[in-house]
Each structure stands twice: as structure tokens, then as C-alpha cells.
RODO-2510 file (C-alpha; in nm, 4 decimals, decimal comma):
residues 259
     n   res          X          Y          Z
     1     m     0,2771     4,0936     7,7677
     2     s    -0,0171     4,1851     7,9916
     3     y    -0,0896     4,5185     8,1534
     4     q    -0,2702     4,5762     8,4802
     5     i    -0,4690     4,8927     8,5390
     6     n    -0,4522     5,0317     8,8906
     7     i    -0,8053     5,1665     8,9300
     8     q    -0,7378     5,3106     9,2756
     9     e    -0,4372     5,5025     9,1448
    10     i    -0,6462     5,6523     8,8638
    11     i    -0,9166     5,7547     9,1124
    12     e    -0,6600     5,9158     9,3450
    13     d    -0,4996     6,1056     9,0541
    14     s    -0,8435     6,2303     8,9501
    15     k    -0,9196     6,3480     9,3043
    16     k    -0,5836     6,5256     9,3236
    17     e    -0,6404     6,7054     8,9926
    18     k    -0,9928     6,8093     9,0976
    19     a    -0,8622     6,9447     9,4290
    20     e    -0,5748     7,1362     9,2687
    21     l    -0,8033     7,2803     9,0011
    22     g    -1,0432     7,3874     9,2762
    23     e    -0,7618     7,5790     9,4457
    24     i    -0,7141     7,7749     9,1224
    25     i    -1,0744     7,8625     9,0360
    26     n    -1,2585     7,8727     9,3699
    27     p    -1,1045     8,2003     9,4971
    28     i    -1,2410     8,3841     9,1904
    29     l    -1,5791     8,2099     9,2019
    30     k    -1,6146     8,3076     9,5690
    31     k    -1,4916     8,6631     9,5147
    32     y    -1,7412     8,7559     9,2425
    33     t    -2,1042     8,6874     9,1586
    34     l    -2,0638     8,5667     8,8025
    35     e    -2,3060     8,4775     8,5271
    36     k    -2,3059     8,1261     8,3820
    37     k    -2,0922     8,2299     8,0834
    38     e    -1,8346     8,3945     8,3115
    39     i    -1,8193     8,0882     8,5376
    40     l    -1,7449     7,8777     8,2287
    41     e    -1,4656     8,1204     8,1346
    42     v    -1,3110     8,0902     8,4818
    43     c    -1,3226     7,7101     8,4567
    44     q    -1,1647     7,7152     8,1095
    45     i    -0,8791     7,9384     8,2181
    46     g    -0,8470     7,7361     8,5378
    47     k    -0,7898     7,4230     8,3283
    48     f    -0,5414     7,6136     8,1135
    49     v    -0,3224     7,7412     8,3978
    50     y    -0,3408     7,4020     8,5717
    51     k    -0,2067     7,2309     8,2585
    52     i     0,0671     7,4926     8,2120
    53     d     0,1793     7,5103     8,5748
    54     s    -0,0357     7,4316     8,8776
    55     e     0,1545     7,6993     9,0726
    56     i    -0,0058     7,9736     8,8611
    57     r    -0,2837     8,1562     9,0407
    58     i    -0,5750     8,3568     8,9002
    59     t    -0,5710     8,6679     9,1164
    60     d    -0,8459     8,8796     8,9581
    61     k    -1,1136     8,9018     8,6881
    62     p    -1,1361     9,2762     8,6284
    63     p    -1,3659     9,4737     8,3958
    64     p    -1,2333     9,6514     8,0819
    65     p    -0,9967     9,8133     7,9946
    66     s    -0,8035     9,5492     8,1892
    67     p    -0,7458     9,2032     8,0347
    68     d    -0,9995     8,9281     8,1042
    69     f    -0,7886     8,7816     8,3850
    70     i    -0,4949     8,8795     8,6015
    71     i    -0,2700     8,5872     8,6907
    72     s     0,0389     8,5546     8,9060
    73     y     0,3340     8,3563     8,7700
    74     n     0,6992     8,3590     8,8791
    75     n     0,6329     8,6700     9,0898
    76     k     0,5017     8,8516     8,7813
    77     c     0,1637     9,0142     8,7264
    78     i     0,0358     8,8888     8,3907
    79     g    -0,2643     9,0097     8,1957
    80     l    -0,4401     8,7208     8,0252
    81     e    -0,6877     8,7749     7,7439
    82     h    -0,8874     8,4866     7,6053
    83     t    -1,1384     8,4197     7,3315
    84     q    -1,3081     8,1308     7,1548
    85     i    -1,2492     8,0944     6,7819
    86     l    -1,5790     8,0254     6,6070
    87     t    -1,6832     7,9868     6,2453
    88     e    -1,8281     8,2781     6,0508
    89     d    -2,1831     8,1373     6,0684
    90     a    -2,1719     8,0956     6,4470
    91     s    -2,4603     8,3396     6,5048
    92     r    -2,7144     8,0724     6,4036
    93     y    -2,5936     7,8314     6,6711
    94     l    -2,5343     8,0964     6,9373
    95     k    -2,8856     8,2368     6,9004
    96     i    -3,0372     7,8945     6,9708
    97     k    -2,8011     7,8410     7,2648
    98     s    -2,9009     8,1801     7,4029
    99     l    -3,2673     8,0752     7,3906
   100     f    -3,1882     7,7484     7,5689
   101     n    -2,9884     7,9303     7,8370
   102     y    -3,2848     8,1595     7,8970
   103     a    -3,5141     7,8562     7,9132
   104     e    -3,2858     7,7069     8,1807
   105     q    -3,3368     8,0191     8,3938
   106     i    -3,7145     7,9988     8,3460
   107     f    -3,7111     7,6312     8,4421
   108     e    -3,5124     7,6949     8,7606
   109     s    -3,7607     7,9684     8,8547
   110     k    -4,0785     7,7724     8,7750
   111     y    -3,9595     7,4335     8,8984
   112     p    -3,7200     7,4929     9,1902
   113     n    -3,5174     7,2060     9,3370
   114     i    -3,5526     6,9968     9,0206
   115     k    -3,2326     6,9003     8,8383
   116     v    -3,2525     6,7742     8,4821
   117     h    -3,0509     6,7490     8,1627
   118     a    -3,2541     6,7991     7,8460
   119     i    -3,1149     6,7133     7,5021
   120     i    -3,3099     6,8994     7,2341
   121     s    -3,2925     6,8749     6,8546
   122     i    -3,4049     7,1623     6,6298
   123     r    -3,5747     7,1070     6,2947
   124     n    -3,3098     7,1321     6,0198
   125     d    -3,0722     7,2853     6,2786
   126     q    -3,2315     7,6202     6,1960
   127     f    -3,4509     7,8445     6,4088
   128     d    -3,4531     8,2214     6,3686
   129     y    -3,6848     8,3849     6,6217
   130     k    -3,7665     8,7489     6,6935
   131     q    -3,6226     8,8958     7,0125
   132     k    -3,9698     8,9972     7,1319
   133     d    -4,0717     8,6296     7,1254
   134     k    -3,7717     8,5011     7,3209
   135     a    -3,9381     8,5015     7,6647
   136     s    -4,2520     8,3171     7,5525
   137     l    -4,0440     8,0622     7,3618
   138     a    -3,8233     8,0034     7,6651
   139     i    -4,1312     7,9382     7,8783
   140     k    -4,2589     7,6844     7,6236
   141     i    -3,9239     7,5035     7,6263
   142     a    -3,9098     7,4992     8,0068
   143     d    -4,2629     7,3564     8,0281
   144     l    -4,1816     7,1022     7,7570
   145     v    -3,8780     6,9808     7,9522
   146     q    -4,0851     6,9434     8,2683
   147     s    -4,3639     6,7543     8,0886
   148     t    -4,1111     6,5281     7,9165
   149     r    -3,9433     6,4582     8,2502
   150     l    -4,2813     6,3614     8,4001
   151     q    -4,3805     6,1680     8,0837
   152     q    -4,6835     6,3893     8,0349
   153     e    -4,8368     6,4637     7,6970
   154     i    -4,7807     6,8172     7,5715
   155     e    -4,7879     6,9849     7,2329
   156     i    -4,4334     7,0092     7,0984
   157     p    -4,3435     7,3368     6,9222
   158     d    -4,2917     7,3011     6,5454
   159     f    -3,9235     7,3947     6,5623
   160     i    -3,8370     7,1072     6,7980
   161     v    -3,8110     6,7569     6,6481
   162     n    -3,6861     6,5602     6,9473
   163     i    -3,6352     6,5987     7,3217
   164     r    -3,4898     6,3601     7,5783
   165     t    -3,4378     6,4174     7,9503
   166     t    -3,2155     6,2480     8,2066
   167     i    -3,1459     6,2917     8,5764
   168     h    -2,8617     6,5374     8,6303
   169     s    -2,6747     6,7277     8,9006
   170     k    -2,7992     7,0625     8,7683
   171     v    -3,0385     7,2181     8,5171
   172     s    -2,8829     7,1912     8,1729
   173     f    -3,0425     7,2181     7,8268
   174     s    -2,8228     7,0911     7,5420
   175     y    -2,8724     7,1676     7,1741
   176     k    -2,8051     6,8525     6,9708
   177     e    -2,7282     6,9270     6,6074
   178     k    -2,8308     6,6692     6,3487
   179     n    -2,5729     6,7724     6,0898
   180     r    -2,2582     6,8468     6,2889
   181     e    -1,9477     6,8762     6,0747
   182     v    -1,6461     7,0361     6,2418
   183     g    -1,3701     7,1816     6,0248
   184     y    -1,0007     7,2172     6,0952
   185     l    -0,8564     7,5445     6,2188
   186     t    -0,6344     7,7062     5,9549
   187     r    -0,3287     7,9182     6,0190
   188     n    -0,4973     8,2199     5,8525
   189     r    -0,8087     8,1889     6,0714
   190     l    -0,5893     8,1771     6,3812
   191     k    -0,3977     8,4837     6,2681
   192     q    -0,7223     8,6799     6,2210
   193     e    -0,8190     8,6235     6,5856
   194     i    -0,4736     8,7107     6,7152
   195     l    -0,4695     9,0386     6,5225
   196     k    -0,8175     9,1237     6,6517
   197     k    -0,7037     9,0768     7,0123
   198     e    -0,3755     9,2645     6,9596
   199     s    -0,5767     9,5814     6,9000
   200     k    -0,6696     9,5727     7,2707
   201     i    -0,3151     9,5748     7,4070
   202     s    -0,2796     9,9547     7,4044
   203     g    -0,5927     9,9797     7,6209
   204     y    -0,4551     9,7255     7,8669
   205     k    -0,1750     9,9668     7,9487
   206     n    -0,4339    10,1971     8,1095
   207     s    -0,5238     9,9189     8,3515
   208     e    -0,4939     9,9764     8,7265
   209     f    -0,2632     9,6743     8,7454
   210     e     0,1131     9,6879     8,6949
   211     i     0,1242     9,4229     8,4252
   212     a     0,4616     9,2757     8,3310
   213     e     0,3465     9,0520     8,0442
   214     f     0,0405     8,9985     7,8237
   215     w    -0,0747     8,6481     7,7320
   216     l    -0,3463     8,5363     7,4905
   217     v    -0,5328     8,2059     7,5124
   218     l    -0,7439     8,1028     7,2125
   219     l    -0,9970     7,8233     7,2640
   220     i    -1,1269     7,5825     7,0032
   221     g    -1,3070     7,2517     7,0157
   222     s    -1,6561     7,1848     7,1445
   223     l    -1,9534     6,9638     7,0714
   224     s    -2,0910     7,2032     6,8093
   225     s    -2,0403     7,2680     6,4395
   226     v    -1,9360     7,6312     6,4927
   227     s    -1,6003     7,5473     6,6476
   228     y    -1,2814     7,4025     6,4996
   229     e    -1,0544     7,1053     6,5512
   230     l    -0,6757     7,1101     6,5631
   231     n    -0,5014     7,0099     6,2419
   232     e    -0,1951     6,8072     6,3399
   233     a    -0,0378     6,8794     6,0003
   234     e    -0,0678     7,2598     6,0416
   235     n     0,2116     7,4792     6,1757
   236     y     0,0366     7,7275     6,4038
   237     e     0,3490     7,9068     6,5265
   238     m     0,3591     8,2816     6,4506
   239     d     0,4757     8,6136     6,5917
   240     s     0,2498     8,8398     6,7958
   241     e     0,2507     9,1532     7,0068
   242     f     0,1464     8,9338     7,2987
   243     d     0,4340     8,7964     7,5048
   244     r     0,2807     8,4515     7,4836
   245     v     0,0023     8,3026     7,2714
   246     y    -0,1542     7,9641     7,3422
   247     l    -0,4046     7,7588     7,1462
   248     m    -0,6150     7,5248     7,3603
   249     a    -0,8539     7,2542     7,2461
   250     d    -1,1089     7,2917     7,5237
   251     f    -1,2702     6,9484     7,5008
   252     d    -0,9523     6,7452     7,5665
   253     s    -0,7326     7,0275     7,7056
   254     v    -0,4599     6,9876     7,4407
   255     i    -0,2455     7,3036     7,4504
   256     i    -0,0129     7,4376     7,1809
   257     r     0,2162     7,7347     7,2360
   258     v     0,1838     7,9514     6,9252
   259     k     0,4360     8,2119     7,0437
***
């Protein structure tokens, strides 16, 4: 038996999904001036509500003590809290990512109108810098990316072992780990994060919004060693003070309803 793939149909489905997802996230992106991290959060929750029900709308992204997002579903106002579950040693990775994010900003300022994706490897996947040195290090990384892009010779900082650049639609610096081993999310680790977020529910009730339900979305899965993968053999279902709890593997958008 042979199968034929309808390429045009796949393309049209992709365009439809992109358009529908845009209808969910664009109103919030236009309403607020958000930092890069917040834009990523809007996109993540946009993908979540699209997968659950494309009729859901994100209506607001308020500051505390309100939940992270206010969504509208079945004529109800729902407070949605979300978080990413990371490993206990995540600070090592996040500190390097923070430096790279700062270097992206420096690059955009020093080299306007240039778009590039840089893939950078750190010696032994370890680099602990002092906060006072962050700006100067970010400048060095930005200049290194530019010189690499132009194939110019430049002294490479000791903590960097490899750098590769490609043409891209935006400025993006990626941290490529040499030893990336991702573990499975356990039921106990999931429970810890749920309990941590439940402590915020009482504060939500002081929100300016008349919230009918509280939902929690927990994100796992990324291209780094500080995240987790889903364990298909694990039973993640459990009770919670939230009305609904979802577990979402961000990379492939697999969603499990925990409660």
C-alpha cells in the first residue's frame, strides 16, 4: 500500500494554525510593551490555549497580585498561572543565558539592522562570572559574534570553545551545551511545583478581576539540560487547589491534564 502526501494541504494547515495563533497572542503583544521573556511567555500560553480550544482568548496580562494571565473561556473569567519546571541546578544554565541575552541587546545596539543567529559553546558548560563584569563580557560576546559573521580574526575569550553564526530573521544567541542529559519529570517533582503555586491562590482573590476559576500550566521540555522530559510510564494525575492543572511539553506542545 502506498501513501501520498498532500504538500499543499500541509502548507494550508500550517498557515491556518499560524493565523489562528496570531489571533490569540497579537492582541496582548500590541496592548503591552513586553520584554523578551514576557513575549516568550505570551507565545507559550498562546500555544497552550490554541491546543486546548482555539476559541479561548487571552484578555489580559496583569501585574501581581493577579495571576499571570486572564483568559476568557465559556463566558468565564479565568486566572491562569504558569511556570517552567527546572532542575535544582538550573542557576548555572540560567546565568549563562542571561549573559547571552544581554549580549544580544548590546549587539542590536552596536550593529543595527543586522540579523544573525550565533551558536556558542562554553568550556566545560561552566562559567561563573561576577555581576560587575557582565556588561564588559556581553560586549566581548557581541563583538565576537560580529567578527565571526564577517570572518574576521579576533581573540576568543577563554570561556568560549566554539562559535558558529548563520543568517537569521532576528538577533539570537544560543547556548549549546556539550554534555546535555535531560532527565524525566517525576510525580514528586511535579507536586512540589504545584504546591509552590497554590500558595499564591489566596493573593489572587485580591485581584481586580472577578475570577471564576484558577488554572495552572506547568511547562517542561526545552533544548537544555535544566528541563525535564515527560515519562510516559508515570501517572501525573493529582489533586490541587487549582480548578485545572495542565502539564505541557513546550517543545512539541504535548499537553496532559493533571487535574
